[in-house]
C-alpha positions as CSV (number, residue, x, y, z in Angstrom):
1,M,-39.0,-30.2,27.3
2,T,-37.4,-26.7,26.4
3,T,-40.0,-25.1,24.0
4,M,-38.0,-23.8,20.4
5,T,-39.4,-21.4,18.1
6,A,-41.1,-23.1,15.0
7,A,-38.6,-23.3,12.1
8,R,-39.8,-20.8,8.9
9,T,-41.1,-23.1,6.2
10,P,-39.4,-22.6,3.2
11,T,-41.3,-20.1,0.5
12,P,-40.9,-20.3,-3.1
13,A,-38.7,-17.4,-3.2
14,D,-36.3,-19.2,-0.9
15,R,-35.9,-22.0,-3.5
16,P,-33.2,-21.7,-6.2
17,R,-35.1,-21.0,-9.6
18,P,-34.6,-24.2,-11.6
19,G,-33.2,-23.9,-15.0
20,L,-34.3,-24.0,-18.3
21,R,-34.1,-27.6,-18.9
22,E,-35.7,-28.5,-15.5
23,R,-38.6,-25.8,-16.6
24,K,-39.5,-27.6,-19.9
25,K,-39.2,-31.1,-18.0
26,T,-41.6,-29.8,-15.6
27,K,-43.7,-28.0,-18.4
28,T,-43.9,-31.1,-20.1
29,R,-44.9,-33.6,-17.4
30,R,-47.5,-30.9,-16.6
31,A,-49.2,-31.2,-20.3
32,I,-49.0,-35.2,-20.4
33,R,-50.6,-34.9,-16.5
34,T,-53.5,-32.6,-18.2
35,A,-53.8,-34.2,-21.0
36,A,-54.2,-37.5,-19.0
37,Y,-56.8,-36.0,-16.2
38,G,-59.0,-34.8,-19.0
39,L,-59.1,-37.9,-21.3
40,I,-60.1,-40.0,-18.4
41,R,-62.8,-37.7,-17.2
42,E,-64.2,-37.5,-20.5
43,Q,-64.0,-41.7,-21.6
44,G,-63.0,-43.4,-18.1
45,Y,-59.3,-44.7,-17.0
46,E,-59.6,-47.7,-18.8
47,A,-60.5,-46.3,-22.3
48,T,-57.5,-43.7,-22.0
49,T,-54.6,-45.2,-24.0
50,V,-51.2,-43.7,-24.0
51,E,-51.2,-43.0,-27.9
52,Q,-54.5,-40.6,-27.2
53,I,-52.3,-39.0,-24.1
54,A,-49.4,-38.8,-26.1
55,E,-51.7,-37.0,-29.1
56,R,-53.6,-34.7,-26.8
57,A,-50.2,-33.8,-25.2
58,E,-48.5,-32.9,-28.4
59,V,-45.6,-35.1,-27.5
60,S,-44.7,-38.8,-29.1
61,P,-45.8,-41.9,-27.2
62,S,-42.3,-42.7,-26.3
63,T,-41.8,-39.3,-24.5
64,V,-44.6,-40.4,-22.2
65,S,-43.3,-43.5,-21.4
66,R,-40.0,-41.8,-20.6
67,Y,-41.7,-39.5,-17.9
68,F,-44.1,-42.2,-16.9
69,P,-42.9,-45.7,-17.0
70,A,-46.5,-47.2,-16.6
71,K,-49.9,-45.2,-17.1
72,E,-50.6,-45.6,-13.3
73,D,-47.8,-43.0,-12.7
74,I,-49.0,-40.4,-14.6
75,V,-52.2,-40.0,-12.5
76,L,-50.0,-41.3,-9.0
77,T,-46.6,-39.9,-9.5
78,D,-45.7,-36.3,-8.1
79,E,-43.2,-34.1,-6.7
80,Y,-44.3,-33.7,-3.2
81,D,-41.8,-36.2,-1.8
82,A,-39.3,-33.8,-1.5
83,I,-41.2,-31.0,-0.3
84,L,-42.2,-33.5,2.4
85,L,-38.9,-34.0,3.7
86,Q,-38.1,-30.5,3.6
87,E,-40.8,-29.6,5.4
88,L,-40.2,-32.2,8.1
89,R,-36.4,-31.3,8.6
90,A,-37.6,-27.3,9.2
91,R,-39.9,-28.3,11.8
92,P,-38.6,-28.1,15.6
93,L,-36.0,-30.7,16.4
94,D,-37.6,-31.2,20.0
95,E,-40.9,-31.5,18.8
96,P,-42.5,-34.8,18.9
97,P,-42.4,-36.9,15.6
98,M,-46.3,-37.5,15.9
99,E,-46.7,-33.5,15.9
100,S,-44.4,-32.8,13.1
101,L,-46.3,-35.2,10.8
102,R,-49.1,-34.3,11.6
103,S,-48.6,-30.8,10.8
104,V,-46.6,-31.3,7.7
105,I,-49.1,-33.6,6.2
106,H,-51.8,-31.4,7.4
107,T,-49.9,-28.6,5.2
108,A,-49.4,-31.3,2.0
109,V,-53.4,-31.9,2.4
110,G,-54.4,-28.3,2.1
111,V,-52.3,-27.3,-0.6
112,G,-53.6,-30.3,-2.6
113,L,-57.2,-29.1,-2.0
114,R,-56.7,-25.7,-2.4
115,E,-54.6,-25.4,-5.5
116,E,-55.9,-28.9,-7.3
117,P,-59.0,-29.9,-5.8
118,E,-61.0,-31.7,-8.9
119,V,-57.2,-33.7,-9.5
120,T,-57.2,-34.7,-5.9
121,R,-60.7,-36.3,-5.6
122,L,-59.8,-37.9,-9.6
123,R,-56.6,-39.2,-8.2
124,T,-58.3,-40.5,-5.1
125,A,-61.3,-41.8,-6.9
126,L,-59.2,-43.8,-9.1
127,M,-57.1,-45.1,-6.4
128,A,-60.3,-46.8,-5.0
129,E,-61.6,-47.7,-7.9
130,V,-59.1,-49.1,-10.2
131,P,-56.8,-52.1,-9.1
132,A,-54.1,-51.2,-10.9
133,V,-53.8,-47.5,-9.8
134,R,-54.0,-49.0,-6.2
135,A,-51.6,-51.2,-6.4
136,R,-48.9,-48.5,-8.0
137,M,-50.4,-46.5,-4.9
138,M,-49.0,-48.8,-2.5
139,E,-45.5,-49.1,-4.5
140,N,-45.4,-45.5,-4.4
141,A,-46.4,-45.3,-0.4
142,S,-43.8,-47.8,0.1
143,A,-41.3,-45.9,-1.5
144,T,-42.2,-42.2,0.4
145,G,-42.1,-44.5,3.5
146,R,-38.7,-45.3,2.9
147,L,-37.9,-41.5,2.4
148,L,-39.5,-41.1,5.6
149,C,-37.5,-43.6,7.2
150,R,-34.5,-41.6,6.9
151,A,-36.0,-38.1,8.0
152,L,-37.3,-39.7,10.9
153,A,-33.9,-41.3,11.6
154,E,-32.1,-38.0,11.5
155,R,-34.5,-36.5,14.2
156,T,-34.5,-39.6,16.6
157,G,-30.8,-40.7,16.3
158,L,-32.2,-44.3,15.4
159,A,-31.0,-46.1,12.5
160,P,-33.1,-45.6,9.4
161,D,-33.9,-49.6,9.3
162,A,-34.5,-49.9,12.9
163,L,-37.4,-52.0,13.3
164,E,-39.3,-48.9,15.2
165,V,-38.7,-46.8,12.3
166,R,-39.8,-49.4,9.9
167,V,-42.9,-49.9,11.5
168,F,-43.7,-46.2,12.5
169,A,-43.4,-45.2,9.3
170,T,-45.0,-48.0,7.5
171,S,-48.1,-47.4,10.0
172,L,-48.3,-43.9,9.2
173,M,-48.5,-44.3,5.2
174,G,-51.4,-47.2,5.4
175,G,-53.3,-45.3,7.7
176,L,-53.3,-42.0,5.4
177,M,-53.9,-44.5,2.4
178,E,-56.8,-45.6,4.4
179,A,-58.1,-42.0,5.3
180,S,-57.8,-41.3,1.4
181,L,-60.0,-44.7,0.6
182,H,-62.7,-43.6,3.2
183,W,-63.0,-40.2,1.5
184,A,-63.5,-41.5,-1.7
185,E,-65.8,-44.5,-0.7
186,N,-67.9,-41.8,0.9
187,G,-68.3,-39.6,-2.1
188,F,-65.8,-37.1,-0.7
189,R,-68.8,-35.7,1.7
190,T,-66.2,-36.3,4.4
191,D,-63.5,-33.3,5.2
192,L,-60.2,-34.9,4.1
193,S,-58.3,-32.9,7.3
194,D,-60.9,-34.8,9.8
195,L,-60.1,-38.2,8.1
196,V,-56.7,-37.4,8.4
197,D,-56.4,-36.2,11.7
198,R,-58.6,-39.5,13.0
199,A,-56.0,-41.7,11.1
200,F,-53.4,-39.5,13.4
201,D,-55.6,-40.2,16.7
202,V,-55.4,-43.9,16.0
203,L,-51.7,-44.2,15.6
204,E,-51.3,-42.1,18.5
205,H,-53.7,-43.4,21.0
206,G,-55.0,-46.7,19.7
207,L,-58.7,-47.9,18.8
208,P,-61.2,-45.7,20.8
209,A,-63.1,-47.1,23.3
210,R,-66.3,-49.3,22.9
211,P,-69.6,-47.5,22.7
212,A,-71.5,-47.6,25.7
C-alpha cells in the first residue's frame, strides 16, 4: 500500500465564520446547557425542570423546548457529529478505516476531556445512572451510526446501507458507549483514552485469550 501524507486537520481559521443569527443561536444553546448543568449539579437530574432551566438561562420554557425537544437532549445533544465526519473525511483515503476512526475518536475524546472535563464526566455519569438519559443516548448513537455509515461508504466504495457497513458502524458505536459506561461505573479512575483503545482492540482483534 502506498503511503500518503496525512491530510491536514481543518483548523477554526479554515472554517467560515458563522453569521449573526447562527452565533445568537449558539449562544442561546450554550446558555441553556450551562443552566442545566449547574442545576443538575446542585439538585440532581430528576429534580431539575425545564422551567427552572429556562429561568436560569433567562429564556422562556418554549425556547428551551424549541432548542431541545426533551430534557435529555440538553445534556446529550452536541455539535460534534459534523466535526467528526469532517475529520474522518480529512484522513488519507488509503488508511484502514479502523485506524482512521481510532485517530478521529481519540481526537474527539481529547477535546472533550481538555475543554469540558466536568461536563464530559457529568454527561457520562447521567448516562450510567438515569435510564431516560441512557435511552436517549442510544437513540443519538444510532443517528451518529447512520452518519458514520455514509462516511465509511465514501471511503470503502460500499453502499451506506450494506450490511457490512451497518454492522461495522453499529459495533463501533456500541463499543464506545460501553467504554463510556465502564468509565463512569468505575468512578472515572481509568483513563478514558485507554478504554477507547481497548474497545477498538476488541473490535479489531476479538476477545483476548483466556488467562493462563
